[in-house]
N, C-alpha and C positions, 0 to 999 in steps of 0.2 A: 982243823977238824972238818971232816967231810959230812955231807948231808946223807941221811939214811932214810930208807923207806922200809917200813915194817909190815909184815903180814902177821895175823894172829890166828891161832886155832884154839879150840876148846878140848880139853882132855879131862877124863875122870880116872883117878888112880885109887886103888884100895890097898889096905893093909890090916892085918890083925894086930899090929903093934902100936901105931900112932898116926896122927895126922901128918906129921913130918915124913914118916916112912911112906905114906900114901902119895904125897907129892913127889918124893924121890923116885918111887916106882913108876909114876907116870912119866917123869922127865927121862928116866933111864930108858924106858921102852921107846919113847918118841925120838930120843937121840940116835937110835939105830937108823932112822930114815930122814929125820929133819935136821938140817944143818944150820949153823949160825944162830941158834937160840940165844936170846939176850935177856929176856925178862919173863917173869910170870906173876900172875895176880890170882889169889884165891878168891873164887866167886861163890862157892857153896861148900858147906861141910855137913855131912850127915853120917849116920852110922846104922849098923844092923845089930839087933839085939837078940840074943839067945839066952834063955834061962835067967833073965834079969841082968845079964852082963853084956858089955860091948863085945860083939864078935868080930866086927869089921868096921873100920873107918873108911869112908868114901869122901874124897875131896875133888871138887871140880876146879880146874884152873884154866885161865887164858894164858897162852904162851906166845910171846912175840919173837919173831926171828927176822933177820934182815934178808931182803931180796936184792938180787942184782939187776 
């Protein structure tokens, strides 16, 4: 097993559907430019309310990726 060094970034994703979809949206967008993502940690969850209903979920995550 080789030793790894990780860098992490913070992202906030949103979705009208669910918390999981908000995470997936953030990861999908980041994967276009960030390579070798290995883990994520949910650090904050919040939402937007309209007419007494959840309109959007917002989830902040830390994403770790290996660096060379």
